[in-house]
C-alpha positions as a Markdown table, in Angstrom:
| # | Residue | x | y | z |
|---|---|---|---|---|
| 1 | Unk | 42.6 | 64.9 | 171.3 |
| 2 | Unk | 41.3 | 62.8 | 168.7 |
| 3 | Unk | 43.7 | 61.2 | 166.1 |
| 4 | Unk | 42.1 | 62.8 | 163.2 |
| 5 | Unk | 42.2 | 66.2 | 164.9 |
| 6 | Unk | 46.0 | 65.7 | 165.6 |
| 7 | Unk | 46.5 | 64.7 | 161.9 |
| 8 | Unk | 44.6 | 67.9 | 160.9 |
| 9 | Unk | 46.7 | 70.1 | 163.1 |
| 10 | Unk | 49.8 | 68.6 | 161.9 |
| 11 | Unk | 49.0 | 69.1 | 158.2 |
| 12 | Unk | 47.9 | 72.9 | 159.1 |
| 13 | Unk | 51.3 | 73.3 | 160.9 |
| 14 | Unk | 53.3 | 71.9 | 157.9 |
| 15 | Unk | 51.2 | 73.9 | 155.3 |
| 16 | Unk | 52.2 | 77.0 | 157.3 |
| 17 | Unk | 56.1 | 76.3 | 157.7 |
| 18 | Unk | 56.1 | 75.5 | 154.1 |
| 19 | Unk | 54.4 | 79.0 | 153.3 |
| 20 | Unk | 57.3 | 80.8 | 155.3 |
| 21 | Unk | 60.1 | 82.4 | 153.2 |
| 22 | Unk | 63.1 | 80.4 | 152.8 |
| 23 | Unk | 66.5 | 81.5 | 154.0 |
| 24 | Unk | 67.8 | 82.7 | 157.4 |
| 25 | Unk | 65.6 | 84.6 | 159.8 |
| 26 | Unk | 66.2 | 88.6 | 160.0 |
| 27 | Unk | 68.4 | 89.1 | 162.7 |
| 28 | Unk | 67.5 | 91.7 | 165.1 |
| 29 | Unk | 70.0 | 94.7 | 164.8 |
| 30 | Unk | 72.4 | 95.3 | 167.7 |
| 31 | Unk | 74.0 | 98.4 | 168.7 |
| 32 | Unk | 76.6 | 100.1 | 166.1 |
| 33 | Unk | 74.4 | 98.5 | 163.3 |
| 34 | Unk | 73.1 | 100.9 | 160.2 |
| 35 | Unk | 69.4 | 100.5 | 159.7 |
| 36 | Unk | 67.0 | 102.0 | 157.3 |
| 37 | Unk | 63.4 | 102.5 | 158.0 |
| 38 | Unk | 60.2 | 104.6 | 157.3 |
| 39 | Unk | 59.0 | 107.4 | 159.6 |
| 40 | Unk | 55.7 | 106.3 | 160.6 |
| 41 | Unk | 54.8 | 108.7 | 163.6 |
| 42 | Unk | 56.2 | 112.1 | 164.5 |
| 43 | Unk | 55.5 | 112.8 | 168.2 |
| 44 | Unk | 56.2 | 115.8 | 170.5 |
| 45 | Unk | 59.5 | 114.1 | 171.8 |
| 46 | Unk | 60.2 | 111.6 | 169.6 |
| 47 | Unk | 60.1 | 110.1 | 166.1 |
| 48 | Unk | 58.9 | 106.4 | 165.5 |
| 49 | Unk | 60.4 | 104.4 | 162.6 |
| 50 | Unk | 59.1 | 101.2 | 161.0 |
| 51 | Unk | 62.5 | 99.1 | 160.4 |
| 52 | Unk | 60.6 | 96.4 | 158.2 |
| 53 | Unk | 59.8 | 93.8 | 160.8 |
| 54 | Unk | 63.1 | 93.6 | 162.4 |
| 55 | Unk | 61.8 | 96.0 | 165.0 |
| 56 | Unk | 60.5 | 99.5 | 165.8 |
| 57 | Unk | 63.1 | 102.3 | 166.1 |
| 58 | Unk | 62.7 | 105.5 | 168.0 |
| 59 | Unk | 64.6 | 108.7 | 167.6 |
| 60 | Unk | 64.5 | 111.6 | 170.0 |
| 61 | Unk | 63.2 | 114.5 | 168.3 |
| 62 | Unk | 66.2 | 116.6 | 168.6 |
| 63 | Unk | 68.2 | 114.0 | 166.5 |
| 64 | Unk | 66.2 | 115.3 | 163.6 |
| 65 | Unk | 66.0 | 119.0 | 163.8 |
| 66 | Unk | 68.5 | 121.5 | 162.2 |
| 67 | Unk | 70.2 | 124.5 | 163.9 |
| 68 | Unk | 67.1 | 126.5 | 163.7 |
| 69 | Unk | 64.8 | 123.8 | 165.3 |
| 70 | Unk | 63.2 | 122.9 | 162.2 |
| 71 | Unk | 62.2 | 119.2 | 161.7 |
| 72 | Unk | 63.9 | 117.6 | 158.8 |
| 73 | Unk | 61.6 | 114.7 | 158.5 |
| 74 | Unk | 58.0 | 113.9 | 158.0 |
| 75 | Unk | 56.0 | 110.8 | 157.9 |
| 76 | Unk | 56.8 | 108.6 | 155.0 |
| 77 | Unk | 60.4 | 109.5 | 154.7 |
| 78 | Unk | 63.2 | 106.8 | 154.6 |
| 79 | Unk | 65.9 | 107.5 | 157.2 |
| 80 | Unk | 69.1 | 106.0 | 158.0 |
| 81 | Unk | 70.4 | 105.7 | 161.6 |
| 82 | Unk | 72.7 | 103.8 | 163.9 |
| 83 | Unk | 71.4 | 101.6 | 166.5 |
| 84 | Unk | 72.5 | 103.1 | 170.0 |
| 85 | Unk | 70.7 | 100.7 | 172.5 |
| 86 | Unk | 67.2 | 99.4 | 173.5 |
| 87 | Unk | 64.6 | 101.1 | 175.5 |
| 88 | Unk | 61.0 | 99.5 | 176.2 |
| 89 | Unk | 61.3 | 96.7 | 173.4 |
| 90 | Unk | 62.3 | 99.7 | 170.8 |
| 91 | Unk | 65.6 | 100.2 | 169.4 |
| 92 | Unk | 67.2 | 103.6 | 170.2 |
| 93 | Unk | 68.5 | 105.3 | 167.3 |
| 94 | Unk | 71.0 | 108.0 | 166.8 |
| 95 | Unk | 71.9 | 110.2 | 163.8 |
| 96 | Unk | 73.9 | 112.6 | 165.8 |
| 97 | Unk | 75.1 | 113.2 | 169.4 |
| 98 | Unk | 73.6 | 114.6 | 172.3 |
| 99 | Unk | 75.5 | 117.2 | 174.4 |
| 100 | Unk | 77.4 | 117.8 | 177.3 |
| 101 | Unk | 77.8 | 114.7 | 179.6 |
| 102 | Unk | 75.6 | 112.7 | 177.2 |
| 103 | Unk | 77.7 | 113.5 | 174.4 |
| 104 | Unk | 80.8 | 112.2 | 176.3 |
| 105 | Unk | 79.2 | 108.9 | 177.2 |
| 106 | Unk | 78.0 | 108.6 | 173.6 |
| 107 | Unk | 81.4 | 109.3 | 172.5 |
| 108 | Unk | 82.6 | 106.3 | 174.3 |
| 109 | Unk | 80.0 | 104.3 | 172.8 |
| 110 | Unk | 80.9 | 105.6 | 169.4 |
| 111 | Unk | 84.3 | 104.4 | 169.7 |
| 112 | Unk | 83.5 | 100.9 | 171.0 |
| 113 | Unk | 80.7 | 100.2 | 168.3 |
| 114 | Unk | 82.3 | 102.3 | 165.3 |
| 115 | Unk | 79.2 | 104.8 | 165.4 |
| 116 | Unk | 80.0 | 107.8 | 163.3 |
| 117 | Unk | 79.6 | 111.2 | 164.9 |
| 118 | Unk | 79.2 | 114.6 | 163.1 |
| 119 | Unk | 81.4 | 117.6 | 163.9 |
| 120 | Unk | 82.1 | 121.2 | 162.8 |
| 121 | Unk | 85.6 | 121.9 | 161.5 |
| 122 | Unk | 86.5 | 125.2 | 163.5 |
| 123 | Unk | 90.1 | 125.8 | 162.5 |
| 124 | Unk | 93.3 | 124.1 | 160.8 |
| 125 | Unk | 95.8 | 123.6 | 163.6 |
| 126 | Unk | 99.4 | 122.0 | 163.4 |
| 127 | Unk | 99.2 | 118.6 | 161.8 |
| 128 | Unk | 95.6 | 118.7 | 161.0 |
| 129 | Unk | 92.0 | 120.0 | 161.8 |
| 130 | Unk | 90.1 | 121.1 | 165.0 |
| 131 | Unk | 86.6 | 119.8 | 165.0 |
| 132 | Unk | 83.9 | 120.7 | 167.6 |
| 133 | Unk | 81.9 | 117.4 | 168.4 |
| 134 | Unk | 78.7 | 118.3 | 170.6 |
| 135 | Unk | 80.9 | 120.8 | 172.5 |
| 136 | Unk | 83.9 | 118.4 | 172.8 |
| 137 | Unk | 87.2 | 119.6 | 171.0 |
| 138 | Unk | 88.5 | 117.0 | 168.7 |
| 139 | Unk | 91.6 | 116.5 | 166.6 |
| 140 | Unk | 91.7 | 115.2 | 162.7 |
| 141 | Unk | 95.2 | 114.5 | 161.5 |
| 142 | Unk | 95.9 | 115.6 | 158.3 |
| 143 | Unk | 96.2 | 112.1 | 156.8 |
| 144 | Unk | 92.7 | 111.3 | 158.1 |
| 145 | Unk | 91.0 | 114.4 | 156.5 |
| 146 | Unk | 90.2 | 112.9 | 153.2 |
| 147 | Unk | 90.8 | 109.5 | 151.0 |
| 148 | Unk | 93.8 | 111.0 | 149.7 |
| 149 | Unk | 96.3 | 113.6 | 151.2 |
| 150 | Unk | 95.0 | 117.3 | 151.3 |
| 151 | Unk | 97.9 | 119.9 | 151.4 |
| 152 | Unk | 95.6 | 123.0 | 152.1 |
| 153 | Unk | 93.2 | 122.2 | 154.8 |
| 154 | Unk | 91.5 | 125.7 | 155.1 |
| 155 | Unk | 88.6 | 125.0 | 152.7 |
| 156 | Unk | 87.0 | 122.3 | 155.3 |
| 157 | Unk | 86.9 | 125.3 | 157.9 |
| 158 | Unk | 83.1 | 125.7 | 158.8 |
| 159 | Unk | 81.9 | 122.5 | 157.2 |
| 160 | Unk | 79.9 | 119.9 | 159.3 |
| 161 | Unk | 81.3 | 116.4 | 158.4 |
| 162 | Unk | 81.0 | 112.7 | 159.7 |
| 163 | Unk | 84.1 | 111.4 | 161.4 |
| 164 | Unk | 84.8 | 107.8 | 162.9 |
| 165 | Unk | 86.2 | 107.9 | 166.6 |
| 166 | Unk | 89.6 | 106.4 | 166.7 |
| 167 | Unk | 90.7 | 107.5 | 170.2 |
| 168 | Unk | 88.8 | 109.1 | 173.1 |
| 169 | Unk | 90.7 | 109.3 | 176.8 |
| 170 | Unk | 91.3 | 111.8 | 179.1 |
| 171 | Unk | 89.4 | 114.3 | 177.4 |
| 172 | Unk | 91.4 | 113.7 | 174.1 |
| 173 | Unk | 89.2 | 113.0 | 170.8 |
| 174 | Unk | 91.0 | 111.8 | 167.9 |
| 175 | Unk | 88.6 | 111.5 | 164.7 |
| 176 | Unk | 89.2 | 110.0 | 161.2 |
| 177 | Unk | 86.8 | 111.1 | 158.1 |
| 178 | Unk | 89.4 | 109.0 | 156.0 |
| 179 | Unk | 88.0 | 105.5 | 157.6 |
| 180 | Unk | 84.5 | 106.4 | 156.8 |
| 181 | Unk | 85.2 | 107.5 | 153.2 |
| 182 | Unk | 87.1 | 104.4 | 152.5 |
| 183 | Unk | 84.1 | 102.3 | 153.9 |
| 184 | Unk | 81.6 | 104.1 | 151.8 |
| 185 | Unk | 84.3 | 103.8 | 148.6 |
| 186 | Unk | 84.5 | 100.2 | 149.2 |
| 187 | Unk | 80.5 | 99.8 | 149.3 |
| 188 | Unk | 80.3 | 101.8 | 146.2 |
| 189 | Unk | 83.1 | 100.3 | 144.6 |
| 190 | Unk | 81.5 | 96.7 | 144.9 |
| 191 | Unk | 78.3 | 98.2 | 142.9 |
| 192 | Unk | 80.6 | 99.9 | 140.3 |
| 193 | Unk | 82.5 | 96.7 | 139.6 |
| 194 | Unk | 79.4 | 94.9 | 138.5 |
| 195 | Unk | 79.0 | 97.4 | 135.4 |
| 196 | Unk | 82.6 | 97.9 | 134.6 |
| 197 | Unk | 82.9 | 97.0 | 131.0 |
| 198 | Unk | 85.1 | 98.5 | 128.3 |
| 199 | Unk | 83.1 | 101.1 | 126.2 |
| 200 | Unk | 80.6 | 101.6 | 129.1 |
| 201 | Unk | 80.0 | 105.3 | 129.9 |
| 202 | Unk | 79.9 | 106.4 | 133.3 |
| 203 | Unk | 79.4 | 109.5 | 135.4 |
| 204 | Unk | 82.8 | 110.6 | 137.4 |
| 205 | Unk | 84.3 | 113.4 | 139.4 |
| 206 | Unk | 87.8 | 114.7 | 139.0 |
| 207 | Unk | 89.6 | 113.9 | 142.4 |
| 208 | Unk | 93.2 | 115.1 | 141.5 |
| 209 | Unk | 95.8 | 116.0 | 139.1 |
| 210 | Unk | 99.1 | 114.5 | 137.8 |
| 211 | Unk | 101.2 | 116.2 | 134.9 |
| 212 | Unk | 100.4 | 112.9 | 132.7 |
| 213 | Unk | 96.5 | 113.2 | 133.6 |
| 214 | Unk | 93.7 | 113.4 | 136.0 |
| 215 | Unk | 92.2 | 111.1 | 138.6 |
| 216 | Unk | 88.4 | 110.5 | 138.4 |
| 217 | Unk | 86.3 | 108.7 | 141.0 |
| 218 | Unk | 83.7 | 106.8 | 139.1 |
| 219 | Unk | 81.8 | 105.3 | 142.0 |
| 220 | Unk | 84.4 | 104.3 | 144.8 |
| 221 | Unk | 86.9 | 103.5 | 142.3 |
| 222 | Unk | 89.5 | 105.7 | 140.8 |
| 223 | Unk | 90.5 | 105.8 | 137.1 |
| 224 | Unk | 93.2 | 107.6 | 135.1 |
| 225 | Unk | 92.3 | 110.1 | 132.4 |
| 226 | Unk | 95.3 | 110.5 | 130.3 |
| 227 | Unk | 96.2 | 113.8 | 128.9 |
| 228 | Unk | 96.2 | 112.1 | 125.6 |
| 229 | Unk | 92.5 | 111.2 | 126.2 |
| 230 | Unk | 91.3 | 114.7 | 127.2 |
| 231 | Unk | 90.2 | 115.5 | 123.5 |
| 232 | Unk | 91.4 | 115.5 | 120.0 |
| 233 | Unk | 93.2 | 119.1 | 120.7 |
| 234 | Unk | 96.6 | 118.9 | 122.1 |
| 235 | Unk | 96.8 | 119.4 | 125.8 |
| 236 | Unk | 100.0 | 120.1 | 127.9 |
| 237 | Unk | 98.4 | 119.4 | 131.4 |
| 238 | Unk | 94.8 | 118.1 | 132.6 |
| 239 | Unk | 94.3 | 121.5 | 134.4 |
| 240 | Unk | 93.7 | 123.3 | 131.1 |
| 241 | Unk | 90.4 | 121.8 | 130.4 |
| 242 | Unk | 89.3 | 120.3 | 133.9 |
| 243 | Unk | 88.7 | 121.7 | 137.4 |
| 244 | Unk | 89.1 | 119.7 | 140.9 |
| 245 | Unk | 85.6 | 118.5 | 141.8 |
| 246 | Unk | 84.3 | 118.7 | 138.3 |
| 247 | Unk | 81.4 | 116.1 | 137.3 |
| 248 | Unk | 81.7 | 114.7 | 133.8 |
| 249 | Unk | 80.9 | 111.7 | 131.7 |
| 250 | Unk | 83.6 | 109.3 | 130.9 |
| 251 | Unk | 84.2 | 106.3 | 128.6 |
| 252 | Unk | 85.9 | 103.3 | 129.9 |
| 253 | Unk | 88.9 | 102.8 | 127.8 |
| 254 | Unk | 90.6 | 99.6 | 129.3 |
| 255 | Unk | 90.6 | 97.5 | 132.5 |
| 256 | Unk | 93.9 | 95.8 | 133.6 |
| 257 | Unk | 94.7 | 94.0 | 136.9 |
| 258 | Unk | 96.5 | 96.1 | 139.3 |
| 259 | Unk | 99.1 | 95.2 | 142.1 |
| 260 | Unk | 97.9 | 94.0 | 145.4 |
| 261 | Unk | 97.0 | 96.5 | 148.0 |
| 262 | Unk | 97.9 | 96.9 | 151.7 |
| 263 | Unk | 95.0 | 94.5 | 152.1 |
| 264 | Unk | 96.2 | 91.7 | 149.6 |
| 265 | Unk | 93.3 | 92.4 | 147.2 |
| 266 | Unk | 93.8 | 93.4 | 143.6 |
| 267 | Unk | 92.2 | 96.6 | 142.6 |
| 268 | Unk | 91.6 | 97.0 | 138.9 |
| 269 | Unk | 93.7 | 99.9 | 136.8 |
| 270 | Unk | 91.0 | 101.7 | 134.7 |
| 271 | Unk | 91.9 | 103.9 | 131.7 |
| 272 | Unk | 89.2 | 106.5 | 130.9 |
| 273 | Unk | 88.6 | 108.7 | 127.9 |
| 274 | Unk | 86.6 | 111.8 | 127.2 |
| 275 | Unk | 87.9 | 111.8 | 123.4 |
| 276 | Unk | 85.8 | 108.6 | 122.8 |
| 277 | Unk | 82.7 | 110.5 | 123.6 |
| 278 | Unk | 83.6 | 113.3 | 120.9 |
| 279 | Unk | 83.2 | 113.5 | 117.4 |
| 280 | Unk | 86.2 | 113.2 | 115.4 |
| 281 | Unk | 87.1 | 116.4 | 113.9 |
| 282 | Unk | 89.9 | 114.9 | 111.8 |
| 283 | Unk | 87.5 | 113.2 | 109.7 |
| 284 | Unk | 85.2 | 116.3 | 109.3 |
| 285 | Unk | 88.3 | 118.5 | 108.5 |
| 286 | Unk | 90.0 | 116.4 | 106.0 |
| 287 | Unk | 86.8 | 115.5 | 104.0 |
| 288 | Unk | 86.9 | 119.0 | 102.9 |
| 289 | Unk | 90.6 | 119.0 | 101.7 |
| 290 | Unk | 92.1 | 117.9 | 98.5 |
| 291 | Unk | 96.0 | 117.9 | 97.7 |
| 292 | Unk | 96.8 | 121.1 | 96.1 |
| 293 | Unk | 94.5 | 123.1 | 98.2 |
| 294 | Unk | 95.7 | 125.7 | 100.3 |
| 295 | Unk | 94.6 | 126.4 | 104.0 |
| 296 | Unk | 95.9 | 128.8 | 107.1 |
| 297 | Unk | 96.9 | 127.4 | 110.3 |
| 298 | Unk | 99.0 | 127.8 | 113.4 |
| 299 | Unk | 102.4 | 126.5 | 114.2 |
| 300 | Unk | 101.8 | 124.1 | 117.5 |
| 301 | Unk | 105.2 | 123.0 | 117.8 |
| 302 | Unk | 108.8 | 122.5 | 116.3 |
| 303 | Unk | 110.8 | 119.2 | 115.9 |
| 304 | Unk | 114.2 | 119.0 | 114.2 |
| 305 | Unk | 112.6 | 117.4 | 111.1 |
| 306 | Unk | 110.0 | 119.9 | 110.6 |
| 307 | Unk | 106.8 | 122.1 | 112.1 |
| 308 | Unk | 103.6 | 120.8 | 113.1 |
| 309 | Unk | 100.7 | 123.1 | 111.9 |
| 310 | Unk | 96.9 | 123.1 | 113.5 |
| 311 | Unk | 94.6 | 123.8 | 110.6 |
| 312 | Unk | 91.3 | 122.9 | 112.5 |
| 313 | Unk | 90.7 | 122.2 | 116.2 |
| 314 | Unk | 92.4 | 118.8 | 116.8 |
| 315 | Unk | 93.8 | 118.4 | 113.2 |
| 316 | Unk | 97.5 | 118.8 | 112.8 |
| 317 | Unk | 99.7 | 118.4 | 109.7 |
| 318 | Unk | 103.5 | 118.1 | 109.4 |
| 319 | Unk | 105.7 | 120.7 | 107.3 |
| 320 | Unk | 108.8 | 118.9 | 106.6 |
| 321 | Unk | 112.0 | 121.2 | 107.2 |
| 322 | Unk | 112.7 | 120.7 | 103.4 |
| 323 | Unk | 109.1 | 122.5 | 102.9 |
| 324 | Unk | 109.7 | 125.5 | 105.0 |
| 325 | Unk | 112.2 | 127.7 | 103.7 |
| 326 | Unk | 111.1 | 128.6 | 100.2 |
| 327 | Unk | 114.3 | 127.1 | 98.8 |
| 328 | Unk | 116.8 | 128.1 | 101.6 |
| 329 | Unk | 118.5 | 125.3 | 103.5 |
| 330 | Unk | 117.5 | 125.3 | 107.2 |
| 331 | Unk | 119.3 | 123.7 | 110.3 |
| 332 | Unk | 116.2 | 123.8 | 112.3 |
| 333 | Unk | 112.6 | 125.0 | 111.7 |
| 334 | Unk | 113.1 | 127.7 | 114.2 |
| 335 | Unk | 115.1 | 129.7 | 111.7 |
| 336 | Unk | 111.9 | 130.2 | 109.5 |
| 337 | Unk | 108.9 | 130.0 | 112.0 |
| 338 | Unk | 107.8 | 130.1 | 115.6 |
| 339 | Unk | 105.2 | 128.4 | 117.8 |
| 340 | Unk | 102.0 | 130.3 | 117.6 |
| 341 | Unk | 102.7 | 132.0 | 114.2 |
| 342 | Unk | 100.0 | 132.1 | 111.9 |
| 343 | Unk | 100.9 | 130.5 | 108.5 |
| 344 | Unk | 99.4 | 129.5 | 105.0 |
| 345 | Unk | 100.3 | 126.2 | 103.8 |
| 346 | Unk | 99.6 | 123.9 | 100.8 |
| 347 | Unk | 98.2 | 120.3 | 101.2 |
| 348 | Unk | 100.7 | 117.9 | 99.6 |
| 349 | Unk | 99.0 | 114.4 | 100.7 |
| 350 | Unk | 96.3 | 113.0 | 103.0 |
| 351 | Unk | 96.7 | 109.6 | 104.5 |
| 352 | Unk | 93.3 | 108.7 | 106.1 |
| 353 | Unk | 94.7 | 105.4 | 107.3 |
| 354 | Unk | 97.5 | 106.8 | 109.2 |
| 355 | Unk | 95.8 | 110.1 | 109.7 |
| 356 | Unk | 98.6 | 112.0 | 108.4 |
| 357 | Unk | 98.5 | 115.4 | 106.5 |
| 358 | Unk | 101.5 | 116.5 | 104.7 |
| 359 | Unk | 101.7 | 120.4 | 104.3 |
| 360 | Unk | 104.2 | 122.6 | 102.5 |
| 361 | Unk | 104.9 | 126.6 | 103.1 |
| 362 | Unk | 107.1 | 126.4 | 100.1 |
| 363 | Unk | 104.7 | 125.3 | 97.7 |
| 364 | Unk | 102.0 | 127.5 | 99.2 |
| 365 | Unk | 104.3 | 130.7 | 98.8 |
| 366 | Unk | 105.1 | 129.7 | 95.2 |
| 367 | Unk | 101.6 | 129.2 | 94.3 |
| 368 | Unk | 100.6 | 132.5 | 96.0 |
| 369 | Unk | 103.4 | 134.3 | 93.8 |
| 370 | Unk | 102.2 | 132.7 | 90.6 |
| 371 | Unk | 98.6 | 133.9 | 91.4 |
| 372 | Unk | 99.9 | 137.4 | 92.2 |
| 373 | Unk | 102.0 | 137.5 | 88.8 |
| 374 | Unk | 99.0 | 136.2 | 87.0 |
| 375 | Unk | 96.7 | 139.2 | 88.5 |
| 376 | Unk | 99.4 | 141.6 | 87.7 |
| 377 | Unk | 99.6 | 140.4 | 84.2 |
| 378 | Unk | 95.8 | 140.7 | 83.7 |
| 379 | Unk | 95.7 | 144.2 | 85.1 |
| 380 | Unk | 98.0 | 145.6 | 82.2 |
| 381 | Unk | 96.1 | 146.9 | 79.2 |
| 382 | Unk | 96.5 | 144.8 | 76.0 |
| 383 | Unk | 98.3 | 146.7 | 73.1 |
| 384 | Unk | 96.2 | 146.6 | 69.9 |
| 385 | Unk | 97.0 | 143.7 | 67.6 |
| 386 | Unk | 97.8 | 146.2 | 64.8 |
| 387 | Unk | 99.2 | 149.6 | 65.3 |
| 388 | Unk | 98.6 | 150.9 | 61.7 |
| 389 | Unk | 100.7 | 153.6 | 59.5 |
| 390 | Unk | 101.4 | 157.1 | 59.7 |
| 391 | Unk | 99.1 | 157.7 | 56.8 |
| 392 | Unk | 96.3 | 155.7 | 58.6 |
| 393 | Unk | 96.6 | 158.2 | 61.3 |
| 394 | Unk | 96.3 | 161.2 | 59.1 |
| 395 | Unk | 93.2 | 159.6 | 57.3 |
| 396 | Unk | 91.4 | 159.5 | 60.6 |
| 397 | Unk | 92.0 | 163.3 | 61.5 |
């Protein structure tokens, strides 16, 4: 080959190499890997999937039909599956197990490669759940049913769930759902951490309760919604306003570094708030109040120094014990009022900066008595200014 042709070929080769995308070449998926692709062909016996240049995937048709034999995918759908092996240059994909001897062989593979399996929960048993996995009876210990311990397992009966095979020998199949949930949570948590900033509003789901608040999953990470942040109205327990599994928007109140976990990693402690997303009723209510005005309210709690009265949702004021008894000396507010009692109070003072209302029942009572007395006086007919004499009366006759 002439020299100039060699030079031209070398230049063309260098140009082609330069045009290739930089970085590592795409690795061919191996058994156990999770892959995503687009369905290109739906055949009589198999479904073919384009895995984006890595390879072509093939799924047996029975992998993508429901219990009634209906196909669950169509051309153009994106599908996620696990690589189970290779056949004729194509990657064999699995989204569920086969049956019979094939299922048992795949369970061994699922254990070795960490491939999730799908099973139907049949009944609660001592220490956990019994699960049917393609005709094979499996056991899920109670500690492995969910990411957090679940005391009542009966709601899981009848559900089809995914599990990780943790043991399969001599016909004994032991499964874990918790392992998969923790892996998924770790993936979601990495995405969530990137957008965690104080003041951000994020969607979450209530996952558990404590007397002091509720745990909320905000994307693979749990935050604490304290009872004091549930709203402006006083709440004793979170169950009063929230339900397990409820989805809601919460505001990130604070982010603090947590203690190292079992894996040595520090996970943030996240404080959440519902109150921050609500209009402040205190500002609206007090805007219409003036000292000397009277309002009606309800006794919400008693303390040795006085009684708290709610005059609007989320707006409380204090009636000092000296303003409760209408002049009577009291040892405790319970001698004059009870929680839940409707009362009328007079506004003594409003402190917007400290968000305090000073109230009085005694002043309200005195004012009411004065008004009643004034009304009674106004209803009595006025006597004539001059009565006249007996002679004047005879003249009129």
